[in-house]
C-alpha positions in Angstrom: 69.7 139.3 19.2 68.8 136.5 21.5 67.0 134.7 18.7 70.2 135.0 16.6 72.3 133.5 19.3 69.7 130.6 19.9 69.6 129.9 16.2 73.4 129.9 15.9 73.6 127.4 18.9 70.9 125.1 17.5 72.6 125.0 14.0 75.9 124.2 15.6 74.5 121.5 17.8 72.7 119.8 15.0 75.9 120.1 12.9 78.0 118.6 15.8 75.5 115.7 16.2 75.5 114.8 12.5 79.3 114.9 12.2 79.8 112.8 15.3 77.2 110.1 14.1 78.4 110.1 10.5 82.1 110.3 11.6 83.3 111.1 8.0 86.3 113.1 7.0 84.2 115.1 4.6 82.1 116.5 7.4 84.3 117.8 10.1 82.9 119.1 13.6 82.2 122.8 14.1 85.3 123.1 16.4 87.6 121.9 13.7 86.0 124.3 11.1 86.3 127.3 13.4 89.8 126.7 14.1 90.7 127.1 10.5 88.9 130.6 10.2 91.8 132.7 11.6 94.0 131.0 9.0 91.8 132.1 6.1 93.5 135.5 6.1 96.8 133.9 5.1 94.9 132.3 2.3 93.8 135.6 0.9 90.2 135.3 1.9 89.9 139.0 2.2 90.6 139.5 -1.5 88.0 136.7 -2.4 85.4 138.5 -0.3 86.1 141.8 -2.0 85.9 140.4 -5.4 82.5 138.7 -4.6 81.1 141.8 -2.9 82.2 144.0 -5.8 80.1 141.8 -8.2 77.2 141.6 -5.9 77.2 145.4 -5.3 77.0 146.1 -9.1 74.7 143.3 -9.9 72.2 144.3 -7.2 72.5 147.9 -7.9 72.0 147.7 -11.6 69.2 145.1 -11.2 67.4 147.3 -8.6 67.5 150.3 -11.0 66.1 148.2 -13.9 63.5 146.4 -11.8 62.2 149.8 -10.3 61.8 151.5 -13.6 60.3 148.5 -15.4 58.1 147.6 -12.5 56.6 151.1 -12.4 56.2 151.4 -16.0 54.3 148.2 -16.3 51.7 149.6 -13.9 51.7 153.3 -14.8 51.8 152.7 -18.6 49.2 150.1 -19.3 50.0 149.7 -23.0 53.7 149.1 -22.2 52.6 146.7 -19.4 50.5 144.6 -21.7 53.7 144.0 -23.7 56.1 143.6 -20.9 54.0 141.5 -18.5 53.9 138.3 -20.8 57.8 138.7 -21.2 58.2 138.7 -17.4 56.0 135.6 -17.0 57.8 133.9 -19.8 61.5 134.6 -18.6 61.0 134.7 -14.9 60.5 131.0 -14.2 63.6 130.0 -16.3 66.4 128.8 -14.0 69.1 131.6 -14.5 72.0 129.2 -14.2 70.9 127.6 -17.5 71.7 130.8 -19.3 75.4 130.8 -17.9 76.8 129.1 -21.0 75.1 131.7 -23.3 76.2 134.7 -21.2 79.8 133.5 -21.1 79.8 132.7 -24.8 78.6 136.3 -25.5 80.6 138.2 -22.9 83.5 136.0 -22.0 84.7 134.7 -18.8 85.6 138.0 -17.2 83.8 140.3 -14.7 81.3 141.5 -17.2 79.7 138.1 -17.5 79.4 137.4 -13.8 77.8 140.8 -13.2 75.4 140.2 -16.2 74.3 136.9 -14.7 73.6 138.5 -11.4 71.5 141.2 -13.2 69.6 138.5 -15.1 68.9 136.5 -12.0 67.9 139.5 -9.8 66.1 141.9 -12.2 63.0 139.9 -12.6 62.6 139.4 -8.9 62.7 143.2 -8.4 60.4 143.8 -11.3 57.7 141.5 -10.0 58.0 142.9 -6.4 57.8 146.5 -7.5 55.1 145.9 -9.9 52.9 144.2 -7.3 53.6 147.0 -4.7 52.8 149.8 -7.2 49.7 148.0 -8.4 48.2 148.1 -4.9 48.4 152.0 -4.6 44.9 153.4 -4.6 44.2 155.6 -7.6 42.7 158.1 -5.3 46.3 159.0 -4.2 47.2 160.0 -7.8 44.1 162.0 -8.1 44.6 163.9 -4.9 48.1 165.0 -6.0 47.0 165.8 -9.5 44.3 168.1 -8.0 47.2 169.9 -6.0 48.9 170.3 -9.3 51.7 167.9 -8.4 54.0 167.0 -11.3 55.2 163.6 -12.3 58.5 164.0 -10.3 56.4 165.0 -7.1 54.0 162.0 -7.6 56.9 159.7 -8.0 58.6 160.8 -4.7 55.5 161.1 -2.7 53.5 158.0 -3.8 55.2 155.7 -6.2 58.6 155.5 -4.5 57.4 155.1 -0.9 55.0 152.5 -2.1 57.6 150.5 -4.3 60.5 150.6 -1.6 59.1 147.7 0.6 59.0 145.6 -2.6 62.5 146.5 -3.6 64.0 145.7 -0.2 61.8 142.4 -0.1 63.1 141.5 -3.4 66.7 142.2 -2.5 66.5 139.9 0.5 65.5 137.1 -1.8 68.1 138.2 -4.2 70.9 138.0 -1.9 70.6 134.2 -1.6 70.1 134.0 -5.4 73.3 136.2 -5.8 75.5 134.0 -3.8 74.3 130.8 -5.5 74.9 132.3 -9.0 78.3 133.7 -7.9 79.3 130.3 -6.7 78.8 128.8 -10.3 80.2 131.8 -12.2 83.3 132.2 -10.1 84.3 128.7 -11.0 85.1 129.8 -14.6 87.7 132.4 -15.7 88.3 133.6 -12.3 90.9 133.1 -9.6 89.1 135.5 -7.1 85.8 135.2 -5.3 84.5 133.3 -2.4 82.8 130.8 -4.7 86.2 130.1 -6.4 87.8 129.8 -2.9 85.3 127.2 -1.8 85.4 125.2 -4.9 89.2 125.3 -4.9 89.4 124.0 -1.4 87.0 121.2 -2.3 89.1 120.1 -5.2 92.0 120.1 -2.9 90.0 118.0 -0.5 90.8 120.5 2.2 87.4 120.1 3.8 87.8 121.9 7.1 89.0 125.1 5.1 86.2 124.6 2.6 83.5 124.6 5.4 85.3 127.7 6.9 84.8 129.4 3.6 81.1 128.5 3.7 80.8 129.7 7.3 82.2 133.1 6.1 79.7 133.3 3.2 76.9 132.8 5.9 78.4 135.6 8.0 78.6 137.9 5.1 75.1 137.1 4.0 73.7 137.6 7.6 75.3 141.0 7.8 73.9 142.1 4.5 70.4 140.8 5.4 70.7 142.9 8.6 71.6 146.0 6.6 68.5 145.6 4.4 66.5 145.0 7.6 67.8 148.3 9.1 67.1 150.2 5.8 63.6 148.7 5.8 62.8 149.7 9.2 64.2 153.3 8.7 62.6 153.7 5.2 59.2 152.5 6.1 58.9 154.0 9.6 56.1 156.2 8.3 54.0 153.1 7.8 54.2 152.1 11.4 
């Protein structure tokens, strides 16, 4: 908690100094920005937050499911892995924002295209993390359970799932930042709701203090989500301590 407070103070101190030195209307001081935050409710910020969190929830949820299944299959089914691994290596480095025009042409400008963009951006991160985690499981673990006549479901819940969970949570941490970045672009098109749309709209109106207030709200939401993942990580991997 102390580190969080210190980090917050340092960020605001640096922000204050830069704003004072540059003395530009496009970079207000923290005090000016924070004064705008209470007024965001009147501008409907709650609806924008809900819309973005809805998209992130479905995007990350579906991505996690795809990533876990594919990541495990790559390791546990070698023939399938030899086919899927090159595809992952080929697609993973592609900047996912570059696919935005294609996704919107195929699925329109509505909710579907925004969620699909999140799935495309996040799935490969989860696949790679889960694959690497499962790949580190000693083969002896599987053999021991097989000797005990464990079925596939028991092997999954007793070996594969506990081993892959840290990879999933680690990937989700990275994916959160990616998700907000992707949303910022996708919410500029065919939408009037979403925190990305809100920030972009305030920028177009040159209402810079409110724009920065929106960015602060994004950082707060992201921090809370990161902490939730940290709590889940600490709870789910307590057996490893």
